[in-house]
C-alpha positions as a Markdown table, in Angstrom:
| # | Residue | x | y | z |
|---|---|---|---|---|
| 1 | Met | -17.5 | -10.8 | -13.4 |
| 2 | Gln | -14.7 | -11.1 | -16.0 |
| 3 | Ala | -13.5 | -7.6 | -15.2 |
| 4 | Gln | -13.4 | -8.5 | -11.5 |
| 5 | Asp | -11.3 | -11.6 | -12.4 |
| 6 | Arg | -9.0 | -9.5 | -14.5 |
| 7 | Asn | -8.5 | -7.0 | -11.7 |
| 8 | Glu | -7.8 | -9.8 | -9.2 |
| 9 | Ser | -5.3 | -11.4 | -11.7 |
| 10 | His | -3.7 | -8.0 | -12.3 |
| 11 | Arg | -3.3 | -7.5 | -8.5 |
| 12 | Glu | -1.8 | -10.9 | -8.1 |
| 13 | Lys | 0.7 | -10.2 | -10.9 |
| 14 | Ile | 1.7 | -6.9 | -9.3 |
| 15 | Lys | 2.1 | -8.6 | -5.9 |
| 16 | Glu | 4.4 | -11.2 | -7.5 |
| 17 | Leu | 6.5 | -8.5 | -9.1 |
| 18 | Lys | 6.7 | -6.5 | -5.9 |
| 19 | Thr | 7.7 | -9.6 | -3.9 |
| 20 | Ala | 10.5 | -10.4 | -6.4 |
| 21 | Phe | 11.6 | -6.8 | -6.5 |
| 22 | Phe | 11.7 | -6.3 | -2.7 |
| 23 | Thr | 13.3 | -9.7 | -2.1 |
| 24 | Gln | 16.1 | -9.0 | -4.5 |
| 25 | Glu | 16.7 | -5.3 | -3.6 |
| 26 | Leu | 16.6 | -6.0 | 0.2 |
| 27 | Asn | 18.7 | -9.2 | -0.3 |
| 28 | Leu | 16.3 | -11.2 | 1.8 |
| 29 | Asp | 17.6 | -14.7 | 2.4 |
| 30 | Lys | 15.1 | -17.5 | 3.0 |
| 31 | Lys | 15.0 | -17.0 | 6.8 |
| 32 | Lys | 14.6 | -13.3 | 6.7 |
| 33 | Ala | 12.0 | -13.5 | 3.9 |
| 34 | Gln | 9.9 | -15.9 | 6.1 |
| 35 | Gln | 9.9 | -13.3 | 8.8 |
| 36 | Phe | 9.5 | -10.3 | 6.6 |
| 37 | Trp | 6.6 | -11.2 | 4.3 |
| 38 | Pro | 4.0 | -12.0 | 7.0 |
| 39 | Ile | 4.7 | -8.6 | 8.6 |
| 40 | Tyr | 4.6 | -6.7 | 5.3 |
| 41 | Asn | 1.6 | -8.6 | 4.0 |
| 42 | Asp | -0.4 | -7.8 | 7.1 |
| 43 | Tyr | 0.6 | -4.1 | 6.7 |
| 44 | Glu | -0.4 | -4.1 | 3.1 |
| 45 | Ser | -3.8 | -5.8 | 3.8 |
| 46 | Ser | -4.6 | -3.2 | 6.5 |
| 47 | Leu | -3.5 | -0.4 | 4.2 |
| 48 | His | -5.7 | -1.7 | 1.4 |
| 49 | Asp | -8.7 | -1.7 | 3.8 |
| 50 | Leu | -7.9 | 1.8 | 4.8 |
| 51 | Arg | -7.6 | 3.0 | 1.2 |
| 52 | Lys | -11.0 | 1.5 | 0.5 |
| 53 | Arg | -12.4 | 3.7 | 3.2 |
| 54 | Glu | -10.6 | 6.7 | 1.9 |
| 55 | His | -11.7 | 6.3 | -1.7 |
| 56 | Arg | -15.4 | 5.6 | -1.2 |
| 57 | Asp | -17.7 | 7.3 | -3.7 |
| 58 | Leu | -18.1 | 11.0 | -2.8 |
| 59 | Pro | -21.5 | 12.5 | -3.1 |
| 60 | Asn | -22.1 | 15.6 | -5.3 |
| 61 | Leu | -20.3 | 18.1 | -3.1 |
| 62 | Glu | -22.7 | 20.9 | -3.9 |
| 63 | Cys | -25.5 | 18.8 | -2.5 |
| 64 | Ile | -24.0 | 17.8 | 0.9 |
| 65 | Ser | -24.8 | 19.7 | 4.1 |
| 66 | Glu | -22.1 | 21.5 | 6.1 |
| 67 | Glu | -22.6 | 18.8 | 8.9 |
| 68 | Asp | -22.0 | 16.0 | 6.4 |
| 69 | Ala | -18.9 | 17.8 | 5.1 |
| 70 | Lys | -17.6 | 18.1 | 8.7 |
| 71 | Asp | -18.2 | 14.4 | 9.2 |
| 72 | Met | -16.2 | 13.7 | 6.0 |
| 73 | Leu | -13.3 | 15.8 | 7.2 |
| 74 | Glu | -13.3 | 14.0 | 10.5 |
| 75 | Glu | -13.2 | 10.7 | 8.6 |
| 76 | Tyr | -10.3 | 11.9 | 6.5 |
| 77 | Val | -8.3 | 12.9 | 9.6 |
| 78 | Ala | -9.1 | 9.5 | 11.2 |
| 79 | Ile | -7.9 | 7.7 | 8.1 |
| 80 | Glu | -4.6 | 9.8 | 8.1 |
| 81 | Lys | -4.1 | 8.9 | 11.8 |
| 82 | Gln | -4.7 | 5.2 | 11.1 |
| 83 | Asp | -2.3 | 5.4 | 8.1 |
| 84 | Tyr | 0.4 | 6.9 | 10.4 |
| 85 | Leu | -0.2 | 4.2 | 13.0 |
| 86 | Leu | 0.0 | 1.4 | 10.4 |
| 87 | Lys | 3.3 | 2.7 | 9.2 |
| 88 | Gln | 4.6 | 3.1 | 12.8 |
| 89 | Lys | 3.5 | -0.5 | 13.6 |
| 90 | Leu | 5.2 | -1.8 | 10.4 |
| 91 | Phe | 8.5 | -0.1 | 11.3 |
| 92 | Asp | 8.3 | -1.3 | 14.9 |
| 93 | Asp | 7.6 | -4.9 | 13.8 |
| 94 | Leu | 10.4 | -4.8 | 11.2 |
| 95 | Lys | 12.9 | -3.5 | 13.8 |
| 96 | Glu | 12.8 | -7.0 | 15.3 |
| 97 | Ile | 14.2 | -8.5 | 12.1 |
| 98 | Met | 15.9 | -5.7 | 10.1 |
| 99 | Thr | 18.3 | -2.8 | 10.7 |
| 100 | Ala | 17.0 | 0.8 | 10.6 |
| 101 | Gln | 19.0 | 1.2 | 7.3 |
| 102 | Glu | 17.1 | -1.7 | 5.7 |
| 103 | Ile | 13.8 | -0.3 | 6.8 |
| 104 | Ile | 14.6 | 3.1 | 5.3 |
| 105 | Lys | 15.7 | 1.2 | 2.1 |
| 106 | Leu | 12.3 | -0.6 | 2.1 |
| 107 | His | 10.5 | 2.8 | 2.4 |
| 108 | Lys | 12.5 | 4.0 | -0.6 |
| 109 | Leu | 11.8 | 0.8 | -2.6 |
| 110 | Glu | 8.1 | 1.2 | -2.1 |
| 111 | Asp | 8.3 | 4.6 | -3.8 |
| 112 | Glu | 10.5 | 3.2 | -6.6 |
| 113 | Phe | 8.2 | 0.3 | -7.2 |
| 114 | His | 5.2 | 2.6 | -7.4 |
| 115 | Lys | 6.9 | 4.9 | -9.8 |
| 116 | Lys | 8.0 | 1.9 | -11.9 |
| 117 | Leu | 4.4 | 0.7 | -12.1 |
| 118 | Ile | 3.1 | 4.1 | -13.2 |
| 119 | Lys | 5.8 | 4.4 | -15.8 |
| 120 | Glu | 5.0 | 0.9 | -17.2 |
| 121 | Tyr | 1.2 | 1.7 | -17.1 |
| 122 | Arg | 1.7 | 4.9 | -19.1 |
| 123 | Ala | 4.0 | 3.2 | -21.6 |
| 124 | Arg | 1.4 | 0.5 | -22.2 |
| 125 | Lys | -1.4 | 3.1 | -22.4 |
| 126 | Asn | 0.5 | 5.0 | -25.1 |
| 127 | Gln | 1.1 | 1.9 | -27.3 |
């Protein structure tokens, strides 16, 4: 139970850092932020659900049948399609409130934020 609470607290901290980082780097004023964050949070929630499907526990691969392996491949393709559709919906929704250049910048910032998190994680792990 404590580990679950720590994970939830950790996720919230990351979300706060991401919110501050994106708000600053995208120069979101109050009005645009009120429009942006519900769209982005909905996307992130859907993406999180998709990732849970993708990262479910895999059985011992030597013990699964060919039919089960084919089913797993179909599930992976379905997940990739859904990932594409989620990103497409995000971009379409954001076009209502942002320029294409700002959306491209957001896409770049997502990568930068992820790299920054990994770098900080590794630095803490090495201490």
